[in-house]
N, CA, C and O of each residue as an XYZ file, in Angstrom:
716
protein
N      -1.959     -5.362    -12.423
C      -2.613     -4.634    -12.319
C      -3.588     -4.966    -11.364
O      -3.724     -6.103    -10.912
N      -4.665     -3.428    -10.863
C      -5.163     -4.228     -9.893
C      -6.855     -4.420    -10.972
O      -7.618     -5.279    -10.530
N      -7.259     -3.779    -12.057
C      -8.363     -4.782    -12.644
C      -7.509     -5.544    -14.034
O      -6.510     -5.265    -14.697
N      -8.403     -6.507    -14.027
C      -8.107     -7.239    -15.061
C      -7.199     -7.002    -16.275
O      -7.405     -5.869    -16.710
N      -6.173     -7.733    -17.049
C      -5.405     -7.456    -17.694
C      -6.036     -7.421    -19.157
O      -6.072     -8.478    -19.785
N      -6.677     -5.918    -19.889
C      -7.047     -6.582    -21.523
C      -6.187     -6.399    -22.410
O      -5.331     -5.514    -22.404
N      -6.301     -6.948    -22.957
C      -5.755     -7.173    -24.237
C      -5.830     -5.835    -25.367
O      -6.636     -6.185    -26.230
N      -5.323     -4.503    -25.675
C      -5.333     -3.503    -26.062
C      -5.066     -3.336    -27.877
O      -5.551     -2.686    -28.803
N      -3.871     -4.477    -27.643
C      -3.310     -4.594    -29.297
C      -2.782     -6.058    -29.382
O      -3.047     -6.712    -28.374
N      -2.290     -6.535    -30.079
C      -1.465     -7.788    -29.926
C      -0.072     -7.621    -29.310
O       0.825     -6.958    -29.831
N       0.049     -8.457    -27.856
C       1.397     -8.389    -27.253
C       1.069     -7.081    -26.123
O       1.741     -6.905    -25.107
N       0.017     -6.309    -26.493
C       0.195     -5.328    -25.266
C      -1.712     -5.308    -24.790
O      -2.807     -5.372    -25.348
N      -1.169     -5.187    -23.515
C      -2.035     -5.431    -22.331
C      -1.872     -4.189    -21.483
O      -0.773     -3.667    -21.295
N      -3.280     -3.627    -20.857
C      -3.593     -2.735    -20.264
C      -4.461     -3.067    -18.668
O      -5.486     -3.705    -18.427
N      -3.739     -2.492    -18.003
C      -4.549     -2.628    -16.258
C      -4.716     -1.295    -16.315
O      -4.346     -0.452    -17.132
N      -5.594     -1.217    -14.894
C      -5.851     -0.007    -14.116
C      -5.696     -0.229    -13.017
O      -5.829     -1.389    -12.627
N      -5.327      0.898    -12.040
C      -5.279      1.604    -10.798
C      -6.101      2.667    -10.521
O      -6.097      3.728    -11.146
N      -6.912      2.352     -9.451
C      -7.567      3.556     -8.988
C      -6.082      4.310     -8.076
O      -5.183      3.710     -7.487
N      -6.276      5.758     -8.249
C      -5.760      6.349     -7.639
C      -6.164      7.941     -7.539
O      -6.363      8.647     -8.528
N      -6.264      8.457     -5.949
C      -6.820      9.691     -5.763
C      -8.214      9.803     -6.854
O      -8.421     10.830     -7.501
N      -9.019      8.707     -6.928
C     -10.169      9.187     -7.552
C     -10.477      8.498     -9.015
O     -11.358      7.762     -9.459
N      -9.293      9.122     -9.528
C      -9.193      8.960    -11.357
C      -8.362      7.294    -11.398
O      -7.698      6.764    -10.507
N      -8.768      6.684    -13.020
C      -8.303      5.320    -13.352
C      -6.484      6.003    -13.743
O      -6.311      7.113    -14.247
N      -5.394      5.096    -13.388
C      -4.342      5.431    -14.203
C      -4.099      4.006    -14.802
O      -4.307      2.890    -14.325
N      -3.598      4.407    -15.989
C      -3.391      2.732    -16.999
C      -2.076      2.515    -16.524
O      -1.301      3.338    -16.036
N      -1.942      1.467    -16.701
C       0.145      0.472    -16.548
C      -0.458      0.024    -18.100
O      -1.592     -0.029    -18.578
N       0.786     -0.241    -18.572
C       0.439     -1.458    -20.240
C       1.642     -2.304    -19.913
O       2.720     -1.802    -19.595
N       1.481     -3.285    -19.980
C       2.252     -4.353    -20.265
C       2.314     -4.407    -21.702
O       1.396     -4.091    -22.459
N       3.883     -4.988    -22.157
C       4.393     -5.483    -23.596
C       4.944     -6.658    -23.596
O       6.051     -6.931    -23.132
N       4.185     -7.388    -24.118
C       4.908     -9.286    -23.828
C       5.658     -9.449    -26.015
O       5.260     -9.087    -27.123
N       6.334     -9.876    -25.687
C       6.604    -10.784    -26.955
C       7.995    -11.580    -26.460
O       8.800    -11.160    -25.629
N       8.049    -12.707    -27.117
C       9.203    -13.815    -27.070
C       9.651    -13.838    -25.878
O      10.764    -13.483    -25.492
N       8.269    -14.508    -24.921
C       8.719    -14.621    -23.435
C       9.150    -13.754    -22.181
O       9.227    -13.964    -20.971
N       9.438    -12.499    -23.169
C       9.898    -11.118    -22.533
C       8.693    -10.356    -22.159
O       7.583    -10.593    -22.634
N       8.918     -9.526    -21.379
C       7.660     -8.479    -20.566
C       8.732     -6.780    -20.070
O       9.722     -6.591    -19.362
N       7.889     -5.931    -20.857
C       8.163     -4.376    -20.314
C       6.745     -3.841    -19.709
O       5.604     -3.976    -20.151
N       7.197     -3.227    -18.616
C       6.026     -2.594    -17.985
C       5.994     -0.608    -18.230
O       6.871      0.254    -18.272
N       4.739     -0.606    -18.321
C       5.135      0.877    -19.287
C       4.374      1.430    -17.915
O       3.176      1.230    -17.715
N       5.396      2.284    -16.834
C       4.080      2.506    -15.478
C       4.008      1.236    -14.583
O       3.726      0.055    -14.784
N       4.313      1.840    -13.711
C       3.791      0.856    -12.436
C       2.746      1.239    -11.824
O       2.312      0.328    -11.119
N       2.010      2.380    -11.760
C       1.368      2.620    -10.758
C       1.692      3.395     -9.952
O       2.805      3.920     -9.964
N       0.352      3.758     -8.643
C       1.098      4.244     -7.383
C       1.749      3.860     -6.549
O       2.445      2.995     -7.080
N       2.038      3.940     -5.395
C       2.470      3.339     -4.568
C       1.234      2.826     -3.804
O       0.382      3.563     -3.309
N       1.233      1.330     -3.760
C      -0.284      1.004     -2.962
C       0.238     -0.646     -2.190
O      -0.377     -1.483     -1.529
N       1.478     -0.557     -2.621
C       1.755     -2.246     -1.477
C       1.481     -3.559     -2.392
O       1.818     -4.687     -2.033
N       0.843     -3.279     -3.593
C       0.970     -5.081     -4.162
C       1.445     -4.872     -5.138
O       1.747     -5.940     -5.670
N       1.773     -3.826     -5.876
C       2.339     -3.589     -7.430
C       3.077     -4.953     -7.560
O       2.700     -5.324     -8.671
N       3.771     -5.759     -7.158
C       4.705     -6.493     -7.416
C       4.145     -7.570     -7.587
O       4.478     -8.373     -8.459
N       2.832     -7.798     -6.440
C       2.089     -9.280     -6.647
C       1.080     -8.873     -7.610
O       0.226     -9.759     -7.651
N       0.793     -7.878     -8.439
C       0.182     -7.464     -9.357
C       0.868     -7.655    -10.836
O       0.096     -7.872    -11.770
N       1.835     -7.609    -11.019
C       2.766     -7.678    -12.054
C       2.912     -8.886    -11.854
O       3.091     -9.528    -12.890
N       2.907     -9.608    -10.686
C       3.570    -11.218    -10.927
C       1.913    -12.227    -11.548
O       1.800    -13.151    -12.353
N       0.994    -11.555    -10.796
C      -0.086    -12.455    -11.643
C      -0.731    -11.764    -13.045
O      -1.776    -12.042    -13.633
N      -0.143    -11.189    -13.218
C      -0.800    -10.591    -14.342
C       0.531    -11.685    -15.704
O       0.450    -12.347    -16.739
N       1.586    -11.196    -14.706
C       2.290    -12.280    -16.176
C       2.393    -14.234    -15.778
O       2.861    -15.152    -16.450
N       1.952    -14.227    -14.873
C       1.332    -15.771    -14.635
C      -0.279    -15.733    -15.817
O      -0.590    -16.713    -16.493
N      -0.810    -14.863    -15.817
C      -2.399    -15.110    -16.532
C      -1.993    -15.546    -18.087
O      -2.676    -16.311    -18.768
N      -0.510    -14.793    -18.607
C      -0.055    -14.398    -19.490
C       0.828    -16.167    -19.874
O       0.915    -16.545    -21.043
N       1.330    -16.944    -18.813
C       2.151    -17.616    -19.305
C       3.472    -17.462    -18.353
O       4.311    -18.325    -18.095
N       3.427    -16.528    -18.046
C       5.296    -15.937    -17.343
C       5.246    -15.864    -16.556
O       4.206    -15.701    -15.919
N       6.637    -15.962    -16.017
C       6.745    -15.584    -14.496
C       7.639    -14.480    -14.508
O       8.412    -14.172    -15.415
N       7.428    -13.794    -13.192
C       8.270    -12.409    -13.265
C       9.294    -12.256    -13.785
O       9.542    -11.101    -14.132
N      10.149    -13.145    -14.020
C      11.693    -13.212    -14.446
C      11.278    -12.708    -15.799
O      12.203    -11.967    -16.132
N      10.414    -12.717    -16.719
C      10.273    -12.516    -17.999
C      10.214    -10.896    -18.262
O      10.454    -10.227    -19.268
N       9.631    -10.412    -16.424
C       9.872     -8.433    -16.460
C      11.238     -8.092    -16.983
O      12.270     -8.587    -16.529
N      11.189     -7.245    -17.934
C      12.936     -7.126    -18.087
C      13.438     -5.185    -17.669
O      14.485     -4.654    -17.299
N      12.131     -4.704    -17.969
C      12.211     -3.457    -17.444
C      10.711     -2.381    -17.780
O      10.032     -2.385    -18.807
N      10.522     -1.524    -16.536
C      10.104     -0.867    -16.023
C      10.213      0.146    -16.593
O      11.269      0.669    -16.238
N       9.299      1.195    -17.852
C       9.280      2.640    -18.355
C       8.615      3.238    -17.780
O       7.491      2.876    -17.431
N       9.273      4.606    -17.462
C       7.852      5.476    -16.963
C       7.735      6.732    -17.740
O       8.671      7.301    -18.302
N       6.294      7.170    -17.716
C       6.263      7.933    -19.386
C       6.875      9.183    -18.447
O       7.491     10.054    -19.062
N       6.736      9.329    -16.919
C       6.937     10.520    -16.236
C       6.772     10.529    -14.710
O       6.135      9.600    -14.213
N       7.336     11.590    -13.831
C       7.461     10.730    -12.361
C       6.363     11.457    -11.353
O       6.541     12.046    -10.286
N       5.316     11.220    -12.011
C       4.181     11.877    -11.183
C       3.694     10.116    -10.102
O       3.531      8.941    -10.434
N       3.637     10.815     -8.890
C       3.538      9.355     -7.935
C       2.546      8.280     -8.565
O       2.880      7.096     -8.618
N       1.338      8.720     -9.033
C       0.065      7.791     -9.475
C       0.817      6.660    -10.846
O       0.459      5.511    -11.104
N       1.800      7.380    -11.451
C       2.295      6.361    -12.577
C       3.373      5.695    -12.268
O       3.695      4.647    -12.829
N       4.245      6.438    -11.035
C       5.742      5.962    -10.695
C       6.069      5.145     -9.443
O       6.990      4.404     -9.100
N       4.712      5.678     -8.802
C       4.660      4.898     -7.148
C       6.045      3.381     -7.036
O       7.196      3.149     -6.667
N       4.782      2.714     -7.688
C       4.729      1.880     -7.852
C       6.372      0.671     -7.912
O       6.585     -0.432     -7.407
N       7.214      1.588     -8.775
C       8.799      1.328     -8.816
C       9.611      0.771     -8.125
O      10.526     -0.021     -8.353
N       8.792      1.736     -6.332
C       9.936      1.085     -4.990
C       9.704     -0.120     -5.116
O      10.555     -0.734     -5.758
N       8.600     -0.865     -4.622
C       8.217     -2.056     -4.732
C       8.870     -2.745     -5.390
O       9.423     -3.722     -4.885
N       9.034     -2.368     -7.053
C       9.332     -3.543     -8.026
C      10.779     -3.447     -8.337
O      11.332     -4.049     -9.257
N      11.432     -2.520     -7.369
C      12.954     -2.382     -7.222
C      13.484     -3.469     -6.611
O      14.711     -3.493     -6.701
N      12.791     -4.781     -5.760
C      13.332     -5.499     -4.985
C      14.130     -6.584     -5.975
O      15.128     -7.243     -5.683
N      13.370     -6.569     -7.268
C      13.663     -7.551     -8.552
C      15.131     -6.693     -9.312
O      15.194     -5.780    -10.135
N      16.173     -7.474     -8.600
C      17.665     -6.876     -8.762
C      18.052     -7.321    -10.147
O      19.261     -7.480    -10.315
N      17.168     -7.578    -11.288
C      17.501     -7.556    -12.525
C      16.763     -6.747    -13.041
O      16.897     -6.734    -14.265
N      15.758     -5.793    -12.519
C      14.694     -5.281    -13.490
C      15.716     -3.560    -13.619
O      16.370     -2.915    -12.800
N      15.434     -3.404    -14.832
C      15.834     -2.128    -15.606
C      14.619     -1.095    -15.171
O      13.524     -1.443    -15.613
N      14.622     -0.079    -14.508
C      13.889      1.154    -14.041
C      13.784      2.091    -15.126
O      14.983      2.233    -15.371
N      13.395      2.570    -15.659
C      13.894      4.000    -16.531
C      12.847      5.200    -16.647
O      11.685      5.122    -17.044
N      13.606      6.437    -16.160
C      13.342      7.505    -16.399
C      13.848      8.114    -17.594
O      14.968      7.980    -18.087
N      12.611      8.991    -18.109
C      13.978     10.349    -18.830
C      14.957     10.574    -18.122
O      14.951     10.149    -16.967
N      16.073     11.310    -18.625
C      16.952     12.137    -17.745
C      16.489     13.523    -16.729
O      16.731     13.856    -15.568
N      15.731     14.073    -17.818
C      15.239     14.996    -17.161
C      13.652     15.006    -15.870
O      13.236     15.822    -15.048
N      13.234     13.708    -16.305
C      12.126     13.323    -14.874
C      13.215     13.228    -13.845
O      12.928     13.899    -12.854
N      14.335     12.632    -13.759
C      15.476     12.121    -12.826
C      15.462     13.885    -12.077
O      14.944     14.567    -11.193
N      16.344     13.914    -13.086
C      16.785     15.979    -12.204
C      15.387     16.761    -11.307
O      15.287     17.535    -10.355
N      14.482     16.076    -12.199
C      13.286     17.135    -11.236
C      13.136     16.289    -10.002
O      13.188     16.832     -8.898
N      12.988     15.241    -10.097
C      12.483     14.085     -8.575
C      14.042     14.564     -7.976
O      14.045     14.560     -6.745
N      15.195     14.921     -8.510
C      16.635     14.497     -7.166
C      15.819     16.086     -6.905
O      15.147     15.882     -5.893
N      15.618     17.308     -7.278
C      15.487     18.854     -7.253
C      13.922     19.066     -6.107
O      13.590     20.064     -5.467
N      13.283     17.804     -6.200
C      12.087     18.190     -6.244
C      11.462     18.704     -4.742
O      10.272     18.997     -4.627
N      12.495     18.779     -3.522
C      11.559     19.264     -2.323
C      12.367     20.610     -2.934
O      11.410     21.349     -3.162
N      13.390     21.248     -3.273
C      13.580     22.730     -3.190
C      12.600     23.364     -4.019
O      12.126     24.445     -3.669
N      12.188     22.710     -5.264
C      11.269     23.072     -5.917
C      10.123     23.495     -5.613
O       9.614     24.532     -6.038
N       9.429     22.376     -4.522
C       8.365     22.635     -4.149
C       8.539     23.811     -2.842
O       7.683     24.692     -2.747
N       9.370     23.771     -2.135
C       9.824     24.920     -1.010
C      10.075     26.563     -2.188
O       9.483     27.572     -1.803
N      10.506     26.618     -2.854
C      10.308     27.722     -3.868
C       9.036     27.712     -3.892
O       8.551     28.427     -3.014
N       8.231     27.142     -4.601
C       7.176     27.581     -4.871
C       5.979     27.773     -3.905
O       4.864     28.081     -4.328
N       6.255     27.577     -2.579
C       5.332     27.524     -1.368
C       5.710     29.203     -1.166
O       4.885     30.109     -1.043
N       7.313     29.339     -1.171
C       7.381     31.119     -0.849
C       6.567     31.609     -2.022
O       5.430     32.057     -1.877
N       7.269     31.497     -3.364
C       5.985     32.215     -4.552
C       4.619     32.649     -3.960
O       4.293     33.699     -3.405
N       3.934     31.548     -4.240
C       2.748     31.605     -2.993
C       2.555     32.652     -2.044
O       1.670     33.481     -2.255
N       3.155     32.711     -1.187
C       3.119     33.326     -0.307
C       3.318     34.478     -0.694
O       2.261     35.091     -0.846
N       4.252     35.074     -0.933
C       4.429     36.588     -1.929
C       2.985     36.841     -2.421
O       2.176     37.676     -2.016
N       2.858     35.872     -3.436
C       1.841     36.284     -3.993
C       0.675     36.915     -3.059
O       0.393     38.103     -2.902
N       0.012     35.620     -2.419
C      -0.790     36.215     -1.075
C      -0.329     37.885     -0.758
O      -0.973     38.895     -0.475
N       0.360     37.745     -0.858
C       0.585     38.933      0.146
C       1.091     40.208     -0.581
O       1.559     41.178      0.014
N       0.984     40.132     -1.618
C       1.229     41.113     -2.772
C      -0.373     41.612     -3.281
O      -0.747     42.729     -3.640
N      -1.179     40.262     -3.151
C      -2.718     40.800     -3.687
C      -3.713     41.429     -2.323
O      -4.849     41.901     -2.266
N      -2.830     41.206     -1.490
C      -3.677     41.983     -0.201
C      -4.397     41.107      0.816
O      -5.302     41.504      1.550
N      -3.904     39.882      0.782
C      -4.993     38.674      1.095
C      -4.286     39.077      2.872
O      -3.093     38.998      3.164
N      -5.343     39.471      3.764
C      -4.540     39.116      5.375
C      -4.001     38.432      5.834
O      -4.391     37.280      5.643
N      -3.210     38.546      6.412
C      -2.475     37.279      7.385
C      -3.627     36.508      7.790
O      -3.597     35.403      7.248
N      -4.378     36.630      8.349
C      -5.371     35.972      9.319
C      -6.177     35.042      8.486
O      -6.619     33.962      8.880
N      -6.359     35.641      7.094
C      -6.737     34.701      5.792
C      -6.365     34.028      5.014
O      -7.120     33.347      4.321
N      -4.648     34.028      4.868
C      -3.940     33.347      4.440
C      -3.546     31.565      4.571
O      -2.897     30.887      5.367
N      -4.089     31.377      3.710
C      -3.716     29.854      4.260
C      -2.722     29.219      4.903
O      -1.694     29.112      4.235
N      -2.688     28.630      6.300
C      -1.790     28.098      6.575
C      -0.257     27.746      6.713
O       0.780     28.177      7.217
N      -0.732     26.731      5.981
C       0.100     25.585      4.695
C       0.013     26.248      3.512
O      -0.847     26.741      2.781
N       1.727     26.030      3.590
C       1.852     26.493      1.709
C       0.838     25.261      0.658
O       0.694     24.074      0.949
N       0.431     25.742     -0.189
C      -0.143     25.555     -1.413
C       0.325     23.977     -2.232
O      -0.169     22.978     -2.754
N       1.370     24.490     -1.959
C       2.157     23.378     -2.937
C       3.202     22.425     -1.687
O       4.301     22.698     -1.205
N       2.513     21.547     -1.529
C       3.389     20.318     -0.513
C       3.874     19.661     -1.193
O       3.344     19.606     -2.303
N       4.956     18.909     -0.999
C       6.131     18.116     -1.819
C       5.601     16.774     -1.753
O       4.915     16.745     -0.732
N       5.571     15.656     -2.318
C       5.112     14.402     -1.412
C       6.667     14.135     -0.642
O       7.782     14.634     -0.791
N       6.019     12.945      0.358
C       7.288     12.401      0.958
C       8.689     12.177      0.975
O       9.267     11.179      0.545
N       9.126     13.050      1.434
C      10.677     12.793      1.079
C      11.701     11.504      0.870
O      12.789     11.399      0.304
N      10.926     10.655      1.526
C      11.036      9.046      1.630
C      11.341      8.709      0.394
O      12.395      8.498     -0.206
N       9.689      8.695      0.001
C       9.609      8.560     -1.177
C      10.496      8.789     -2.396
O      10.999      7.979     -3.174
N      10.551     10.240     -2.340
C      11.250     10.945     -3.599
C      12.128     10.190     -3.843
O      12.441      9.622     -4.890
N      12.759     10.171     -2.348
C      14.276      9.145     -2.539
C      14.680      7.748     -2.935
O      15.689      7.337     -3.508
N      13.456      7.045     -2.403
C      13.437      5.760     -2.857
C      12.747      5.420     -3.971
O      12.539      4.210     -4.060
N      12.176      6.323     -5.158
C      12.302      6.748     -6.351
C      13.564      6.832     -6.966
O      14.022      5.988     -7.737
N      14.155      7.949     -6.580
C      15.445      7.874     -7.170
C      16.374      7.046     -7.284
O      17.087      7.071     -8.288
N      16.594      6.008     -6.143
C      17.291      5.398     -5.753
C      16.999      4.029     -6.552
O      17.908      3.225     -6.754
N      15.646      3.803     -7.007
C      14.816      2.491     -7.889
C      15.308      2.682     -9.333
O      15.382      1.689    -10.056
N      15.714      4.121     -9.886
C      15.834      4.375    -10.759
C      17.046      4.021    -11.510
O      17.926      4.880    -11.570
N      17.220      2.960    -12.056
C      18.728      2.698    -12.761
C      19.233      2.843    -14.167
O      20.376      2.477    -14.440
N      18.462      3.343    -15.043
C      17.985      3.555    -16.498
C      17.515      5.003    -16.629
O      16.347      5.367    -16.493
N      18.924      6.058    -17.004
C      18.416      7.036    -17.940
C      18.324      6.810    -19.614
O      19.055      6.417    -20.523
N      16.672      7.418    -19.389
C      16.763      7.361    -21.248
C      16.109      8.641    -21.761
O      15.227      9.168    -21.084
N      16.644      9.367    -23.368
C      16.015     10.270    -23.301
C      15.818     10.003    -24.689
O      16.429      8.998    -25.053
N      15.060     10.668    -25.723
C      15.025     10.517    -27.072
C      15.409      9.661    -27.627
O      16.639      9.643    -27.604
N      14.743      8.440    -28.453
C      15.174      7.874    -29.243
C      15.918      6.532    -28.704
O      16.459      5.672    -29.399
N      15.824      6.567    -27.504
C      16.693      5.312    -26.963
C      16.124      4.360    -27.216
O      14.945      4.670    -27.383
N      16.277      3.311    -27.352
C      15.680      1.582    -27.686
C      15.811      0.889    -26.630
O      16.911      0.977    -26.087
N      14.916      0.108    -26.074
C      14.605     -1.343    -25.502
C      14.265     -2.529    -26.956
O      13.815     -2.441    -28.098
N      14.785     -3.559    -26.078
C      14.672     -4.977    -26.818
C      13.667     -5.797    -25.946
O      13.957     -6.159    -24.806
N      12.216     -6.128    -26.674
C      11.836     -6.800    -25.726
C      11.213     -7.995    -26.846
O      10.429     -7.810    -27.777
N      11.819     -9.181    -26.422
C      11.517    -10.419    -27.421
C      12.441     -9.756    -28.879
O      13.455     -9.061    -28.939
N      11.682    -10.256    -29.783
C      11.556     -9.217    -31.389
C      11.470     -7.948    -31.959
O      11.671     -7.527    -33.098
N      10.969     -7.199    -30.430
C      10.290     -5.940    -30.463
C      11.425     -5.147    -30.066
O      12.273     -5.524    -29.257
N      11.416     -3.783    -30.796
C      11.870     -2.753    -30.057
C      10.985     -1.686    -30.097
O      10.257     -1.189    -30.956
N      11.321     -1.406    -28.592
C      10.713      0.150    -28.320
C      11.665      1.438    -28.192
O      12.658      1.600    -27.483
N      11.038      2.303    -29.109
C      11.771      3.633    -29.038
C      11.120      4.479    -28.202
O       9.890      4.414    -28.201
N      11.940      5.662    -27.122
C      11.323      6.563    -26.142
C      11.146      8.088    -27.565
O      11.862      8.412    -28.512
N      10.250      8.463    -27.184
C       9.787      9.365    -27.828
C       9.529     10.932    -26.774
O       8.544     11.258    -26.111
N      10.952     11.697    -26.995
C      10.769     12.754    -25.920
C       9.465     13.582    -26.031
O       9.411     14.403    -26.946
N       8.485     13.462    -25.255
C       7.191     14.824    -25.319
C       6.438     15.194    -24.541
O       5.260     14.959    -24.272
N       7.899     16.376    -23.840
C       7.719     17.382    -22.703
C       6.124     18.010    -22.938
O       5.443     18.007    -23.964
N       5.892     18.411    -21.918
C       3.791     18.701    -21.877
C       3.529     18.958    -20.368
O       3.771     19.909    -19.625
N       2.894     17.650    -20.186
C       2.509     17.057    -19.054
C       3.402     17.481    -17.945
O       3.098     18.378    -17.158
N       4.561     16.782    -17.905
C       5.920     17.085    -17.439
C       6.773     17.568    -18.241
O       6.588     17.914    -19.408
N       8.210     17.615    -17.312
C       9.367     18.274    -18.878
C      10.048     17.070    -18.991
O      11.022     17.570    -19.552
N      10.412     15.586    -18.900
C      10.504     14.652    -19.237
C       9.655     13.731    -20.271
O      10.012     12.576    -20.506
């Protein structure tokens, strides 16, 4: 992670990335020589070296990283998975609804832009005062496609992962995003 790893619970370490002026947490869970990363942070071009450094500081190699679990699809939390997908053994997990959303993102943003423009028209906003670009702009299509390619494990409520002697269980908590 960009910041130094801080142990927040036995075997649970937090690092923070800065993205768009806000801090984004990523967590590393370590047990029995194995590790899981919860959220990869944004597309910053140094996620792999950050992960290697964090693991090395704990006496582990990058091969100890077994799974990357995303809490949701937003790029400040999942963008780094594109870089981490270079690790051929790494399981990169998203909730199935998050992947479905990512796969349909260009169409979703096109519909949002049309609705926004219709809203402006119905609200009586003169054409010359209306925004020239739609308010909703989808993330770069290449990044979205790369995120979808990187994902190799779909999970749902109750799905479990083993890290050393620990079991991690996914709990579906929609709200901030669908998955």
